[in-house]
C-alpha positions as CSV (number, residue, x, y, z in Angstrom):
1,M,-4.0,8.9,-19.6
2,N,-4.3,7.5,-16.1
3,F,-6.8,4.7,-16.2
4,V,-6.6,3.9,-12.5
5,P,-9.4,6.2,-11.3
6,Y,-11.8,4.6,-13.8
7,A,-10.8,1.2,-12.6
8,V,-11.4,1.8,-8.8
9,P,-15.2,1.1,-8.9
10,V,-14.5,-2.1,-10.7
11,F,-11.8,-3.0,-8.1
12,L,-14.3,-2.5,-5.3
13,L,-17.0,-4.6,-7.1
14,L,-14.6,-7.4,-7.7
15,I,-13.5,-7.4,-4.1
16,M,-17.2,-7.9,-3.1
17,V,-17.5,-10.6,-5.7
18,E,-14.5,-12.4,-4.3
19,L,-15.7,-12.0,-0.7
20,C,-19.1,-13.5,-1.6
21,W,-17.5,-16.3,-3.6
22,G,-15.2,-17.2,-0.7
23,W,-18.2,-17.4,1.7
24,L,-20.2,-19.6,-0.8
25,K,-17.2,-22.0,-1.3
26,G,-16.3,-22.1,2.5
27,K,-12.9,-20.5,1.8
28,N,-13.1,-16.9,2.9
29,T,-9.8,-15.2,2.5
30,Y,-10.8,-11.9,4.1
31,R,-10.6,-10.5,7.6
32,V,-12.1,-7.1,8.4
33,N,-9.0,-5.7,10.1
34,D,-6.6,-6.7,7.4
35,S,-8.8,-5.6,4.6
36,I,-9.5,-2.2,6.3
37,N,-5.7,-1.8,6.7
38,S,-5.2,-2.5,3.0
39,L,-7.8,0.1,2.1
40,S,-6.0,2.5,4.5
41,M,-2.7,1.9,2.7
42,G,-4.3,2.6,-0.7
43,L,-6.1,5.7,0.4
44,L,-3.1,7.1,2.2
45,S,-1.0,6.5,-0.9
46,T,-3.5,8.4,-3.0
47,V,-3.9,11.4,-0.7
48,T,-0.1,11.9,-0.2
49,K,0.1,12.4,-4.0
50,F,-2.1,15.5,-3.5
51,V,0.7,17.4,-1.7
52,F,4.0,15.8,-2.4
53,L,5.8,17.1,-5.5
54,N,6.2,14.4,-8.2
55,I,9.9,14.7,-8.8
56,G,9.8,11.9,-11.3
57,L,7.6,13.6,-13.7
58,L,9.7,16.7,-13.7
59,V,12.8,14.7,-14.4
60,F,11.0,12.6,-17.1
61,S,9.8,15.8,-18.8
62,R,13.2,17.4,-18.9
63,I,14.9,14.2,-20.3
64,E,12.2,13.7,-22.9
65,Q,12.5,17.3,-24.2
66,N,16.3,17.6,-24.2
67,Y,18.1,14.2,-24.1
68,A,15.9,11.7,-26.0
69,V,17.9,9.6,-28.5
70,W,14.7,8.3,-30.3
71,V,11.0,9.2,-30.4
72,F,8.0,6.8,-29.8
73,D,5.2,7.4,-32.2
74,M,1.9,7.3,-30.3
75,A,0.0,6.6,-33.6
76,S,1.9,3.3,-34.0
77,I,0.5,0.1,-32.4
78,S,4.0,-1.5,-32.6
79,H,5.5,1.4,-30.7
80,W,2.8,1.0,-28.0
81,L,3.7,-2.7,-27.8
82,L,7.4,-1.9,-27.6
83,G,6.6,0.6,-24.9
84,F,4.8,-2.0,-22.8
85,L,7.7,-4.4,-23.2
86,L,10.3,-1.8,-22.2
87,Y,8.2,-0.7,-19.2
88,D,7.7,-4.3,-18.0
89,F,11.4,-5.0,-18.4
90,L,12.3,-2.0,-16.3
91,Y,9.5,-2.9,-13.8
92,Y,11.1,-6.3,-13.3
93,W,14.4,-4.7,-12.2
94,Y,12.7,-2.0,-10.1
95,H,10.7,-4.8,-8.4
96,R,13.7,-7.1,-7.9
97,I,15.9,-4.4,-6.5
98,S,13.1,-3.2,-4.2
99,H,13.3,-6.7,-2.6
100,E,17.0,-7.1,-2.7
101,R,18.2,-3.7,-1.4
102,Q,17.2,-2.3,1.9
103,L,16.6,1.3,1.0
104,F,14.2,0.4,-1.7
105,W,12.6,-2.4,0.3
106,A,11.8,0.2,3.0
107,S,9.3,1.8,0.5
108,H,8.0,-1.4,-1.1
109,V,7.5,-3.4,2.1
110,V,4.0,-1.9,2.5
111,H,2.7,-4.1,-0.3
112,H,3.9,-7.3,1.4
113,Q,2.8,-6.7,5.0
114,S,-0.6,-8.3,4.7
115,E,-0.8,-11.8,6.1
116,D,-3.8,-12.5,4.0
117,Y,-3.9,-12.7,0.2
118,N,-6.9,-11.4,-1.7
119,L,-7.9,-8.6,-4.1
120,S,-7.8,-6.0,-1.3
121,T,-4.1,-6.8,-0.9
122,A,-3.5,-5.3,-4.4
123,L,-4.7,-1.9,-3.0
124,R,-1.9,-1.9,-0.4
125,Q,0.4,0.7,-2.0
126,T,3.3,2.7,-0.5
127,S,3.1,6.4,0.2
128,T,6.9,6.9,-0.2
129,S,7.3,5.8,-3.8
130,F,7.8,9.4,-4.9
131,M,11.3,9.2,-3.4
132,T,12.5,6.0,-5.1
133,T,10.4,4.3,-7.8
134,W,10.7,6.9,-10.6
135,V,14.5,6.4,-10.9
136,F,14.1,3.0,-12.5
137,F,12.0,4.3,-15.4
138,I,14.3,7.1,-16.6
139,P,15.4,4.9,-19.6
140,C,11.9,5.2,-21.0
141,F,12.5,8.9,-21.6
142,F,16.0,8.6,-23.0
143,F,14.3,6.5,-25.6
144,G,11.7,9.3,-26.2
145,M,8.6,7.9,-24.7
146,P,6.0,10.7,-24.4
147,I,4.6,11.4,-20.9
148,Y,1.1,10.5,-22.1
149,M,2.2,7.1,-23.3
150,Y,4.2,6.5,-20.1
151,V,1.3,7.3,-17.8
152,S,-1.1,5.2,-19.9
153,I,1.2,2.2,-19.9
154,A,2.1,2.5,-16.2
155,S,-1.6,2.7,-15.1
156,A,-2.7,-0.2,-17.4
157,H,0.3,-2.2,-16.1
158,L,-0.9,-1.5,-12.5
159,I,-4.5,-2.4,-13.3
160,Y,-3.4,-5.8,-14.7
161,Q,-1.7,-6.7,-11.5
162,F,-4.9,-6.3,-9.5
163,W,-6.5,-9.6,-10.5
164,V,-3.5,-11.8,-9.7
165,H,-4.0,-11.1,-6.0
166,T,-6.4,-14.0,-5.4
167,Q,-6.3,-17.5,-4.0
168,H,-9.4,-18.6,-5.9
169,I,-7.8,-19.1,-9.3
170,S,-5.5,-22.1,-9.8
171,T,-2.9,-22.6,-12.5
172,L,-3.7,-21.4,-16.0
173,G,-2.0,-23.8,-18.2
174,F,0.3,-22.4,-20.9
175,L,-0.2,-18.9,-19.6
176,E,2.0,-19.8,-16.7
177,W,5.0,-19.9,-19.0
178,F,5.0,-16.3,-20.0
179,M,2.4,-14.2,-18.1
180,V,2.2,-13.2,-14.4
181,T,-0.7,-15.2,-13.0
182,P,-2.4,-15.6,-9.6
183,S,-0.4,-18.8,-9.0
184,N,3.1,-17.4,-9.6
185,H,2.2,-14.1,-7.9
186,R,1.1,-16.0,-4.8
187,V,4.6,-17.4,-4.7
188,H,6.0,-13.8,-4.8
189,H,3.9,-12.8,-1.7
190,A,4.9,-15.8,0.3
191,Q,7.5,-15.7,3.1
192,N,8.3,-19.4,2.9
193,P,12.1,-20.0,2.4
194,E,11.3,-22.0,-0.7
195,Y,9.4,-19.1,-2.3
196,I,10.8,-15.9,-0.9
197,D,12.4,-13.3,-3.3
198,T,11.1,-14.8,-6.5
199,N,8.7,-14.0,-9.4
200,Y,9.2,-10.2,-9.8
201,G,7.5,-9.8,-13.1
202,G,4.5,-7.4,-13.4
203,L,3.0,-8.4,-16.7
204,F,5.4,-11.0,-18.2
205,I,7.0,-13.8,-16.1
206,I,9.6,-14.3,-18.9
207,W,12.1,-12.0,-17.2
208,D,12.1,-14.2,-14.1
209,R,12.7,-17.2,-16.3
210,L,15.5,-15.5,-18.1
211,F,17.3,-14.1,-15.0
212,G,16.8,-17.1,-12.7
213,T,14.3,-15.7,-10.3
214,F,11.3,-17.9,-11.3
215,R,9.7,-20.3,-8.8
216,A,6.6,-22.3,-9.5
217,E,3.9,-22.8,-6.9
218,T,3.8,-26.4,-5.7
219,P,0.9,-28.1,-3.9
220,E,3.2,-29.5,-1.2
221,I,4.2,-26.0,0.0
222,E,1.3,-23.8,0.9
223,P,2.2,-20.1,0.8
224,I,2.5,-18.3,4.1
225,Y,1.9,-14.6,3.4
226,G,3.4,-11.6,5.1
227,I,7.0,-10.4,6.0
228,R,9.6,-12.3,7.9
229,T,9.7,-9.7,10.8
230,P,6.0,-9.2,11.3
231,L,4.7,-5.6,11.6
232,A,2.1,-6.5,14.2
233,S,0.3,-3.2,13.8
234,W,-2.6,-1.7,11.8
235,N,-1.1,1.9,12.0
236,P,-0.8,3.0,8.3
237,I,1.8,5.6,9.1
238,W,4.0,3.2,10.9
239,A,3.5,0.6,8.1
240,N,5.1,3.1,5.7
241,L,8.0,4.2,7.9
242,H,9.0,1.2,10.1
243,I,11.9,0.1,7.9
244,F,13.2,3.6,7.5
245,V,13.0,4.1,11.3
246,G,14.8,0.8,11.8
247,M,17.6,1.7,9.4
248,T,18.0,5.1,11.1
249,R,18.3,3.4,14.5
250,D,20.9,1.0,13.1
251,V,22.9,3.9,11.6
252,W,22.8,5.7,15.0
253,R,23.7,2.6,17.1
254,T,26.5,0.9,15.1
255,Q,30.0,1.9,16.1
256,L,31.7,1.5,12.7
257,W,31.5,4.3,10.2
258,K,31.6,1.9,7.3
259,D,28.6,0.1,8.7
260,K,26.7,3.4,9.1
261,F,27.0,3.9,5.3
262,R,26.5,0.3,4.5
263,V,23.1,0.2,6.2
264,L,21.6,2.4,3.4
265,W,22.8,0.3,0.5
266,S,23.0,-3.2,2.0
267,R,21.0,-6.2,1.0
268,T,17.6,-6.4,2.6
269,G,17.8,-7.8,6.1
270,W,21.5,-7.0,6.7
271,R,22.3,-5.3,10.0
272,P,25.7,-4.4,11.6
273,D,27.0,-7.2,13.8
274,D,27.2,-5.1,16.9
275,V,23.6,-3.8,16.5
276,A,22.2,-7.2,15.6
277,S,23.7,-8.8,18.7
278,L,22.4,-6.1,21.0
279,Y,19.0,-5.5,19.4
280,P,17.9,-8.7,17.7
281,Q,14.8,-8.8,15.5
282,P,12.9,-12.1,16.0
283,K,11.5,-13.7,12.9
284,S,8.1,-15.5,12.6
285,D,8.1,-19.2,13.4
286,L,6.7,-20.4,10.2
287,A,6.1,-23.9,11.6
288,Q,3.6,-22.4,14.1
289,F,2.6,-19.2,12.2
290,E,-0.2,-17.2,13.7
291,K,-1.6,-14.1,12.0
292,Y,-1.8,-10.8,13.8
293,N,-5.4,-10.6,14.8
294,P,-6.5,-8.6,17.8
295,G,-10.1,-9.5,18.6
296,L,-12.9,-6.9,18.3
297,S,-16.6,-7.1,18.4
298,S,-18.9,-7.0,15.4
299,R,-20.2,-3.6,16.7
300,V,-16.7,-2.2,16.3
301,H,-16.2,-3.7,12.9
302,G,-19.5,-2.3,11.8
303,A,-18.7,1.2,13.0
304,I,-15.3,1.1,11.3
305,I,-16.8,0.1,8.0
306,A,-19.3,2.9,8.4
307,Q,-16.4,5.3,9.1
308,Y,-14.8,4.2,5.8
309,A,-18.1,4.8,4.0
310,V,-18.2,8.4,5.2
311,L,-14.5,8.9,4.6
312,S,-14.8,7.7,1.0
313,I,-17.1,10.6,0.3
314,I,-14.5,13.1,1.6
315,H,-11.8,11.3,-0.3
316,L,-13.7,11.3,-3.6
317,W,-14.5,15.0,-3.2
318,S,-10.9,15.9,-2.4
319,A,-9.6,13.8,-5.3
320,G,-11.9,15.6,-7.7
321,Q,-10.9,19.1,-6.3
322,A,-7.2,18.5,-5.8
323,E,-6.1,20.6,-8.7
324,Q,-8.4,23.5,-7.8
325,L,-7.9,23.8,-4.1
326,P,-5.4,26.1,-2.5
327,L,-2.4,24.2,-1.1
328,S,-3.2,25.1,2.5
329,L,-6.8,23.8,2.1
330,L,-5.5,20.7,0.3
331,W,-3.2,20.0,3.3
332,I,-6.3,20.2,5.6
333,T,-8.0,17.5,3.6
334,V,-4.9,15.3,3.6
335,V,-4.4,15.7,7.3
336,A,-8.1,15.0,8.0
337,Q,-8.0,11.7,6.0
338,A,-4.6,10.6,7.4
339,Y,-5.6,11.4,11.0
340,I,-8.8,9.3,10.9
341,L,-6.8,6.4,9.3
342,V,-4.4,6.5,12.3
343,V,-7.3,6.5,14.7
344,V,-8.9,3.5,13.0
345,G,-5.5,1.7,13.1
346,A,-5.3,2.3,16.9
347,I,-8.9,1.0,17.3
348,L,-8.0,-2.1,15.4
349,D,-4.8,-2.6,17.5
350,G,-6.8,-2.1,20.7
351,K,-4.5,0.7,21.9
352,H,-5.3,2.2,25.2
353,Y,-4.7,5.8,24.0
354,V,-7.4,5.8,21.3
355,R,-9.6,8.3,23.2
356,L,-6.6,10.7,23.6
357,L,-5.7,10.3,19.9
358,E,-9.3,11.0,18.9
359,Y,-9.5,14.1,21.1
360,S,-6.3,15.4,19.5
361,R,-7.8,14.7,16.0
362,L,-10.9,16.7,16.8
363,L,-9.0,19.5,18.3
364,A,-6.5,19.8,15.5
365,L,-9.1,19.6,12.7
366,T,-11.3,22.1,14.5
367,A,-8.4,24.6,14.7
368,M,-7.6,24.0,11.1
369,L,-11.2,24.6,10.0
370,Y,-11.4,27.8,12.1
371,A,-8.1,29.1,10.6
372,G,-9.3,28.2,7.1
373,F,-12.6,29.9,7.6
374,A,-11.0,33.0,9.1
375,A,-8.6,33.2,6.2
376,D,-11.6,33.0,3.7
377,L,-10.3,29.7,2.4
378,I,-13.4,27.9,3.5
379,S,-16.9,29.1,2.7
380,I,-19.7,29.0,5.3
381,T,-21.3,26.1,3.4
382,G,-18.0,24.2,3.3
383,L,-17.6,24.8,7.0
384,Y,-21.1,23.3,7.7
385,Y,-20.2,20.2,5.7
386,A,-16.8,19.9,7.4
387,V,-18.4,20.2,10.9
388,A,-21.1,17.6,10.0
389,Y,-18.3,15.2,8.9
390,L,-16.4,15.7,12.2
391,L,-19.6,15.1,14.2
392,I,-20.4,11.9,12.3
393,S,-16.9,10.5,12.4
394,A,-16.6,11.4,16.1
395,G,-19.8,9.6,16.8
396,L,-18.6,6.5,14.9
397,T,-15.3,6.6,16.8
398,W,-17.3,6.8,20.1
399,V,-19.2,3.6,19.1
400,C,-15.9,1.9,18.7
401,V,-14.3,3.0,22.0
402,K,-17.3,2.8,24.4
403,P,-17.1,-0.1,26.9
404,A,-18.2,-3.5,25.6
405,S,-21.3,-5.0,26.9
406,A,-21.3,-8.3,28.7
407,A,-22.8,-10.1,25.7
408,E,-20.1,-8.7,23.4
409,V,-17.3,-9.8,25.8
410,M,-18.8,-13.3,25.8
411,A,-19.1,-13.4,22.0
412,S,-15.5,-12.2,21.7
413,S,-14.4,-15.0,24.1
414,D,-16.3,-17.6,22.2
415,A,-14.7,-16.5,18.9
416,I,-11.3,-16.9,20.3
């Protein structure tokens, strides 16, 4: 059973609670642009699962049915506990290799791009995990773990990790010795040289202590969040692909064939000498670190939040209908949601081509709706609702891109 859909309302409520608590305590850890981008990552990760084949579940099912050397008993509490322990052990190695090897880091990097650290950061999930993550959990099925047990454990494991993404909970005494806590997970998200590439556990921190990757948070070293080569973009598509694109460029540019193959399997951050010298990638100066934070007016922030409120209705509807909708119509809902996320990212980045991007969105979705209606995939009622959504979202985008008033310009200057 997948518990995550039932947990999402609780996640959103806790985000609001943390936001209010931060304001009351004078330690707000949220920015509108970063939090919106984290929500975009989570939403995009969800919608891509509508249309991309889950190769992992097909492999898991085949192994469980034909090659299992043992069988987990779902009626046994001890077997469930053993399943949690096995899953967490495999998660540690998946997580560690996802940091230490470039190909896997290219998928996992999304979760670490935020330069803030709050509960919304937990929602930053990759959209490319269907290509890599499942490989690490194959042993579960050689040991005969039923698919139902695996999905239940994996979703509960993911839900546990939500609450540790906060700066408002200090150390938790004896729990720090064997559980993943907010303190030791803050270390994991830091890019400080003293902290980087440590604390990979998902539920238990004991694996890090056993395998030498544990690092305790110290008051003298305040975590600086983010990645060493900053993304400097709110585009959710680019956020998912930028490492893959960089690797492809390095493979193309390097002269040595052995280096072309090595790029794929190298340690994270390694680049061929000839490419690194010609195309250097500057790292953040942690001594004078500044977060990526293009200034926008409160009017724009308000319109973007409203855009997300409207989009959430479309998302919840499509998620509930995903198994019943024809594939072509499902693709329309995925493209519609992904397209507006890209437009919102361009607004947050202050890109000059936002209007052109929005026009292309409206034109593409209008063409898709017309084709769907002509092919009897969309009813007249569905068409009315879709057109209403396009008009509302277009209006909210217009609010974001219309020229700023003199008062807004002055307010923005004062904020800087």
